[in-house]
FIPAVEX-29796 format. One line per field, with one value per residue (C-alpha): residue number from 1; residue in three letters; x, y, z. Coordinates in pm, 1 decimal, padded with zeros to 6 digits. Layout:
REM FIPAVEX-29796
nr = (NUM, ...) .
rest = (ALA, ...) .
x = (X, ...) .
y = (Y, ...) .
z = (Z, ...) .
END
This chain:
REM FIPAVEX-29796
nr = (1, 2, 3, 4, 5, 6, 7, 8, 9, 10, 11, 12, 13, 14, 15, 16, 17, 18, 19, 20, 21, 22, 23, 24, 25, 26, 27, 28, 29, 30, 31, 32, 33, 34, 35, 36, 37, 38, 39, 40, 41, 42, 43, 44, 45, 46, 47, 48, 49, 50, 51, 52, 53, 54, 55, 56, 57, 58, 59, 60, 61, 62, 63, 64, 65, 66, 67, 68, 69, 70, 71, 72, 73, 74, 75, 76, 77, 78, 79, 80, 81, 82, 83, 84, 85, 86, 87, 88, 89, 90, 91, 92, 93, 94, 95, 96, 97, 98, 99, 100, 101, 102, 103, 104, 105, 106, 107, 108, 109, 110, 111, 112, 113, 114, 115, 116, 117, 118, 119, 120, 121, 122, 123, 124, 125, 126, 127, 128, 129, 130, 131, 132, 133, 134, 135, 136, 137, 138, 139, 140, 141, 142, 143, 144, 145, 146, 147, 148, 149, 150, 151, 152, 153, 154, 155, 156, 157, 158, 159, 160, 161, 162, 163, 164, 165, 166, 167, 168, 169, 170, 171, 172, 173, 174, 175, 176, 177, 178, 179, 180, 181, 182, 183, 184, 185, 186, 187, 188, 189, 190, 191, 192, 193, 194, 195, 196, 197, 198, 199, 200, 201, 202, 203, 204, 205, 206, 207, 208, 209, 210, 211, 212, 213, 214, 215, 216, 217, 218, 219, 220, 221, 222, 223, 224, 225, 226, 227, 228, 229, 230, 231, 232, 233, 234, 235, 236, 237, 238, 239, 240, 241, 242, 243, 244, 245, 246, 247, 248, 249, 250, 251, 252, 253, 254, 255, 256, 257, 258, 259, 260, 261, 262, 263, 264, 265, 266, 267, 268, 269, 270, 271, 272, 273, 274, 275, 276, 277, 278, 279, 280, 281, 282, 283, 284, 285, 286, 287, 288, 289, 290, 291, 292, 293, 294, 295, 296, 297) .
rest = (MET, SER, LEU, LEU, ARG, GLU, ILE, GLN, ASP, ALA, ALA, VAL, ASN, SER, ASP, VAL, GLU, LEU, THR, THR, LEU, LEU, ARG, LYS, CYS, LYS, VAL, LEU, SER, ALA, ARG, LEU, GLY, ASN, ASP, ASP, PHE, LYS, GLN, TRP, VAL, ASP, SER, GLU, LEU, SER, GLY, TYR, LYS, SER, VAL, GLU, ASP, LEU, PRO, ASP, TYR, ARG, ILE, LEU, GLN, VAL, ASN, SER, LYS, GLY, HIS, PHE, VAL, GLY, PRO, PHE, GLY, ARG, GLU, LEU, LYS, ASN, GLY, ASP, ILE, PRO, LEU, SER, ARG, ILE, PRO, GLU, LYS, TYR, ARG, GLU, SER, LEU, SER, GLN, SER, ASP, MET, CYS, GLU, ALA, ILE, ALA, SER, LEU, GLU, ALA, LEU, VAL, THR, ASN, SER, ASN, ALA, PRO, THR, ALA, SER, GLU, PRO, TRP, ASN, PRO, ASP, ILE, VAL, ALA, HIS, VAL, GLY, LEU, ASN, ILE, TYR, GLN, GLY, MET, THR, CYS, LEU, GLN, ALA, TRP, LYS, VAL, ILE, PRO, LEU, THR, ALA, VAL, ILE, ALA, ALA, LEU, ASP, SER, VAL, ARG, ASN, ARG, ILE, LEU, SER, PHE, VAL, LEU, GLU, ILE, GLU, ALA, GLU, ALA, PRO, ASP, ALA, GLY, GLU, ALA, ALA, ILE, ASN, SER, ASN, PRO, LEU, PRO, GLN, GLU, LYS, VAL, HIS, GLN, ILE, PHE, ASN, THR, TYR, ILE, THR, GLY, SER, VAL, GLN, ASN, VAL, ALA, THR, GLY, SER, THR, ASP, PHE, LYS, GLN, GLN, THR, ILE, ASN, ASN, ALA, ALA, SER, GLN, GLU, VAL, PHE, SER, GLN, LEU, ILE, GLU, ALA, ILE, GLU, ALA, ILE, ARG, ASP, ALA, PRO, GLU, TYR, ASP, VAL, VAL, HIS, SER, GLY, ILE, GLN, GLN, MET, GLU, SER, ASN, TYR, GLY, THR, ASP, ASN, PHE, ASN, SER, THR, TYR, GLN, ASN, PHE, MET, SER, VAL, LEU, ALA, ASN, HIS, VAL, THR, VAL, LEU, GLY, PRO, VAL, VAL, GLY, PRO, PHE, LEU, PRO, ALA, LEU, ALA, ALA, LEU, LEU, ALA) .
x = (08659.0, 08836.2, 09108.0, 08867.0, 08628.1, 08901.7, 08914.1, 08613.5, 08553.1, 08913.9, 08820.5, 08497.8, 08625.3, 08764.1, 08969.9, 09192.1, 09472.7, 09538.7, 09887.3, 09720.8, 09469.8, 09734.7, 09942.3, 09621.8, 09642.3, 09967.3, 09875.9, 09600.4, 09881.5, 10065.2, 09779.8, 09642.5, 09972.2, 09919.6, 10196.3, 09998.4, 09850.9, 10135.7, 10347.8, 10020.0, 09990.9, 10432.7, 10408.0, 10105.7, 10305.6, 10645.0, 10564.8, 10621.3, 11029.4, 10875.3, 10693.2, 10524.3, 10389.2, 10155.2, 09776.5, 09592.3, 09396.3, 09805.7, 09849.8, 09647.1, 09581.3, 09682.4, 09756.6, 10049.4, 10122.7, 10415.8, 10624.8, 10680.4, 10910.0, 10931.3, 11121.0, 11054.0, 10959.3, 10678.0, 10581.1, 10307.9, 10260.7, 10087.9, 10010.6, 09809.2, 09996.9, 09794.6, 09905.8, 09900.4, 10176.4, 10391.6, 10576.2, 10427.8, 10622.2, 10667.1, 10301.2, 10189.4, 10427.6, 10352.5, 09936.5, 10002.9, 10169.1, 10268.2, 10239.7, 10415.5, 10475.0, 10432.1, 10053.2, 10191.6, 10305.8, 10037.9, 09789.1, 10051.0, 09981.6, 09639.5, 09632.4, 09875.6, 09799.9, 09586.9, 09548.0, 09325.9, 09593.5, 09985.1, 10283.7, 10496.2, 10783.1, 10859.3, 11169.9, 11433.7, 11572.7, 11185.2, 11175.6, 11473.6, 11358.5, 11010.9, 10993.3, 11042.0, 10770.2, 10443.2, 10359.3, 10458.1, 10814.0, 10828.2, 11010.5, 10965.2, 11149.7, 10967.8, 10699.4, 10498.9, 10195.3, 09913.6, 09767.9, 09436.0, 09426.8, 09040.5, 09215.1, 09430.5, 09170.8, 08997.2, 09310.1, 09351.0, 08978.7, 09027.0, 09307.9, 09012.9, 08772.2, 08952.0, 09100.3, 08663.7, 08577.0, 08811.9, 08822.8, 08460.0, 08477.1, 08703.3, 08487.9, 08189.3, 08407.9, 08621.3, 08484.4, 08816.5, 09087.4, 09215.5, 09251.6, 09454.3, 09741.7, 10013.0, 10084.5, 09803.1, 09616.3, 09272.0, 09146.6, 09296.3, 09523.6, 09366.6, 09064.1, 09235.6, 09455.8, 09088.2, 08935.0, 09276.0, 09251.0, 08891.5, 08855.7, 09244.2, 09424.6, 09114.1, 09009.1, 08650.9, 08503.2, 08278.1, 07995.9, 08030.5, 08249.1, 08186.7, 07850.5, 07555.6, 07314.8, 07373.7, 07448.2, 07767.1, 07792.9, 07977.1, 08056.1, 08188.3, 08357.8, 08325.9, 07891.5, 07789.9, 07418.0, 07482.9, 07710.3, 07320.0, 07102.9, 07285.1, 07350.8, 06990.7, 06919.3, 07154.3, 07006.4, 06694.5, 06831.8, 06767.3, 06416.6, 06221.1, 06528.8, 06491.3, 06809.4, 06698.6, 06499.7, 06761.5, 07030.2, 06771.1, 06743.5, 07139.0, 07183.9, 06868.7, 07067.6, 07393.2, 07223.5, 07018.9, 07370.3, 07620.6, 07793.5, 07713.4, 07938.9, 07736.2, 07840.1, 08084.4, 07860.7, 07585.5, 07891.5, 07978.9, 07648.3, 07586.3, 07938.2, 07820.1, 07527.1, 07721.7, 07960.9, 07638.1, 07475.5, 07835.8, 07716.6, 07376.8, 07503.5, 07870.4, 07864.8, 07606.3, 07711.6, 08147.2, 08179.4, 08045.3, 08271.0, 08551.2, 08271.9, 08164.8, 08486.7, 08566.9, 08287.1, 08454.1, 08701.4) .
y = (09931.6, 10295.0, 10263.4, 10460.3, 10130.4, 09906.2, 09996.8, 10001.9, 09670.7, 09537.9, 09727.4, 09563.0, 09194.0, 09048.0, 08768.7, 09062.1, 09110.9, 09461.4, 09522.3, 09492.0, 09743.2, 09987.1, 09898.3, 10056.5, 10304.8, 10375.8, 10427.5, 10668.5, 10911.6, 10966.6, 11058.4, 11206.2, 11417.2, 11403.0, 11339.2, 11309.5, 10978.0, 10863.5, 10840.7, 10692.6, 10421.7, 10348.4, 10362.5, 10083.9, 09876.4, 09911.6, 09978.2, 10259.6, 10382.5, 10576.9, 10502.7, 10849.0, 10799.4, 10549.4, 10622.7, 10556.7, 10239.9, 10085.4, 10121.9, 09881.9, 09825.2, 09478.7, 09331.6, 09119.4, 08815.6, 08655.5, 08389.1, 08375.7, 08162.2, 08187.5, 07978.0, 07660.7, 07604.3, 07818.8, 07890.3, 08054.3, 08057.2, 08279.0, 08473.2, 08809.0, 09118.8, 09389.4, 09741.7, 09899.0, 09668.9, 09819.5, 10176.1, 10497.6, 10562.5, 10262.0, 10229.9, 10330.3, 10146.3, 09807.4, 09858.6, 09939.7, 09796.7, 09990.6, 09803.6, 09933.2, 09670.7, 09649.1, 09538.4, 09208.4, 09103.2, 09199.7, 08967.7, 08704.2, 08698.5, 08700.8, 08459.3, 08191.6, 08229.9, 07916.8, 08123.4, 08381.0, 08630.6, 08653.6, 08802.8, 09079.2, 08992.3, 09274.1, 09491.9, 09237.8, 09559.5, 09625.8, 09282.1, 09337.3, 09667.9, 09574.0, 09189.0, 09162.8, 09381.0, 09199.9, 08932.5, 08945.0, 08708.7, 08559.3, 08674.1, 08768.2, 08594.4, 08630.5, 08848.2, 08971.6, 09140.3, 08988.1, 09123.6, 09015.9, 08901.4, 09033.0, 09419.6, 09370.6, 09252.3, 09568.7, 09761.1, 09557.8, 09645.1, 10003.7, 10106.8, 09956.5, 10094.3, 10471.5, 10345.7, 10297.9, 10620.3, 10824.4, 10696.7, 10731.2, 11085.2, 11158.9, 10965.6, 11205.8, 11552.9, 11405.4, 11081.6, 11088.1, 11132.6, 10741.4, 10788.1, 11141.2, 11173.4, 11140.6, 11424.3, 11675.1, 11708.4, 11572.4, 11775.8, 12037.6, 11975.0, 12139.3, 11972.4, 11611.9, 11712.2, 11829.9, 11461.3, 11259.8, 11403.6, 11358.0, 11010.1, 10844.2, 11019.6, 11121.1, 10938.1, 11034.5, 11072.2, 11389.5, 11342.0, 11344.4, 11660.4, 11771.2, 11733.4, 11966.1, 11731.2, 11592.0, 11705.3, 11673.7, 11436.5, 11326.5, 10960.5, 10829.4, 10475.8, 10352.3, 10372.8, 10175.9, 10223.7, 10553.4, 10476.8, 10272.4, 10495.9, 10816.5, 10579.1, 10451.5, 10899.5, 10953.1, 10730.3, 10924.8, 11121.4, 10827.4, 10739.5, 10750.3, 10522.3, 10200.7, 10104.9, 10232.2, 09916.3, 09671.5, 09881.2, 09961.7, 09586.8, 09525.2, 09816.2, 09729.2, 09333.5, 09422.7, 09607.1, 09331.9, 09097.1, 09276.2, 09121.9, 08787.0, 08617.4, 08681.0, 08969.8, 08953.6, 08761.3, 09017.6, 09337.3, 09170.3, 09147.6, 09478.1, 09618.3, 09398.8, 09564.0, 09855.2, 09794.7, 09675.6, 09981.4, 10202.8, 10462.0, 10612.0, 10442.4, 10520.6, 10988.9, 10827.1, 10514.7, 10588.4, 10800.3, 10562.7, 10259.1, 10359.0, 10355.2, 10027.4, 09842.9, 09947.3, 09738.1, 09413.2, 09491.4) .
z = (06839.4, 06976.9, 07295.1, 07532.3, 07454.0, 07441.3, 07851.6, 07939.0, 07812.2, 07963.4, 08283.1, 08358.4, 08236.4, 08559.1, 08376.0, 08190.8, 08388.4, 08578.7, 08389.7, 08038.8, 08157.3, 08252.8, 07945.0, 07745.5, 08009.7, 07916.2, 07533.7, 07672.3, 07839.6, 07602.2, 07324.6, 07592.0, 07690.4, 08010.7, 08237.4, 08575.1, 08405.3, 08280.8, 08601.9, 08775.7, 08536.5, 08494.2, 08911.6, 08936.3, 08653.0, 08793.9, 09144.6, 09388.7, 09460.5, 09788.3, 10031.8, 10029.6, 09686.4, 09782.2, 09730.1, 09994.8, 09823.6, 09874.1, 10259.6, 10445.3, 10814.7, 10977.4, 11303.8, 11385.9, 11518.2, 11732.1, 11805.2, 12204.0, 12447.9, 12829.4, 13103.1, 13167.5, 12848.3, 12740.8, 12397.1, 12219.3, 11873.9, 11653.2, 11916.6, 11921.7, 11928.6, 12087.2, 11947.6, 12339.9, 12369.9, 12117.1, 12154.7, 11979.7, 11747.6, 11573.6, 11620.0, 11303.7, 11043.0, 11235.5, 11208.6, 10857.5, 10521.4, 10279.4, 09897.5, 09733.9, 09440.2, 09096.6, 09037.3, 08871.2, 09168.9, 09368.6, 09194.1, 09146.9, 09516.9, 09495.9, 09219.5, 09372.4, 09738.9, 09898.8, 10232.5, 10304.3, 10417.3, 10359.8, 10559.0, 10593.7, 10843.9, 11120.1, 11129.4, 11278.6, 11562.2, 11618.2, 11718.4, 11954.4, 12085.9, 12219.8, 12169.3, 12559.7, 12660.6, 12471.7, 12682.9, 13027.6, 13145.0, 12765.6, 12481.3, 12099.6, 11900.7, 11508.6, 11481.8, 11119.7, 10994.8, 10887.3, 10600.4, 10441.7, 10110.4, 10079.9, 10138.2, 09798.8, 09630.9, 09754.4, 09695.5, 09288.1, 09200.2, 09339.4, 09059.7, 08820.1, 08884.7, 08887.7, 08523.5, 08425.6, 08568.0, 08428.8, 08075.4, 08172.4, 08237.0, 07930.2, 07657.4, 07785.3, 07718.4, 07476.1, 07291.1, 06996.1, 07289.5, 07261.3, 06915.3, 06846.0, 06783.8, 07039.0, 07273.1, 07055.2, 07385.7, 07239.3, 07551.1, 07684.5, 07989.1, 08236.1, 08201.2, 08191.5, 08516.2, 08668.5, 08574.2, 08740.3, 09015.0, 09044.9, 08966.0, 09052.0, 09316.8, 09513.0, 09820.5, 09762.9, 09445.1, 09314.3, 09048.8, 08701.2, 08755.9, 08377.7, 08341.1, 08422.9, 08394.0, 08711.3, 09092.0, 09244.0, 09590.3, 09848.5, 09922.1, 10239.4, 10167.6, 10473.3, 10511.4, 10250.5, 10299.2, 10193.4, 09886.9, 09801.4, 09863.5, 09704.0, 09423.9, 09451.1, 09466.7, 09165.4, 08858.1, 08953.6, 08679.7, 08453.6, 08574.3, 08212.7, 08016.4, 07982.2, 08120.0, 08479.5, 08614.2, 08548.8, 08739.6, 08964.0, 09037.0, 09054.0, 09367.3, 09504.9, 09552.4, 09577.1, 09914.7, 09996.6, 10021.6, 10144.6, 10353.8, 10234.5, 10036.3, 09738.1, 09730.7, 09494.1, 09279.3, 09294.4, 09248.2, 08979.9, 08743.0, 08818.6, 08640.4, 08374.2, 08346.3, 08314.0, 08055.7, 07845.2, 07892.2, 07981.0, 07756.4, 07977.2, 08323.4, 08231.4, 08338.3, 08617.4, 08821.9, 08733.4, 08972.1, 09221.8, 09138.1, 09352.9, 09689.7, 09586.8, 09517.8, 09872.2, 09994.4, 09896.5, 10164.6) .
END
């Protein structure tokens, strides 16, 4: 099996750890001779050195809670902290969690947690500075950010799907790129850079950048119905293919189950369909995967 196919199989198999998948990508980055892809893989494996380098999917929107005390034994535990009670200069930093950790740490956080959320403590200096102004007559002794684990899972799945989209497009351009000698440039660096920017660092995804067979589209991750309708429209390009009915059914099942507890299972079923028919479906469906992964949150 080629390296590109190994990466594809690992990307669609949720039982394969992301660290394993990323190590395969590190081999691919050496064979492609592309520094951007290599640096991204290394950052995901080892962690990001600064907040400024974080991609959007690693910045999570969060709420905060705290413990408060007041006169005459008054006490409020796990009290919600309204953002409006926080000075404006602190609001951005306290309304988001910047996940700089190595991907293995994030996977362990999800795997080992028995609770639906994780916590990140506020800086004690900030607690001291704003703690008297949150609830009238009460002092905040401790505060923390509340991080939904579903958001962490969505971020991890975004990495998986960005990799899948990237290697599908690389394979479409150079099917033997994974078997090339190290730094042999089996694909022009300009093209690799274009694919990398489209599928790895892009906050929105365009359909089939290097293809003449598919119309380019922009996907709004926040508009779930728009994602499904654009995906249905895109697969019309393969209406005559035997795979059309099964992929069309999979999209309809995801759409009807979105917002329910069954959505994750229908999503995984759809990914299995994609894995089984990757040659036909990859160029059509692959670019929509980051948008679909965002719906898991």
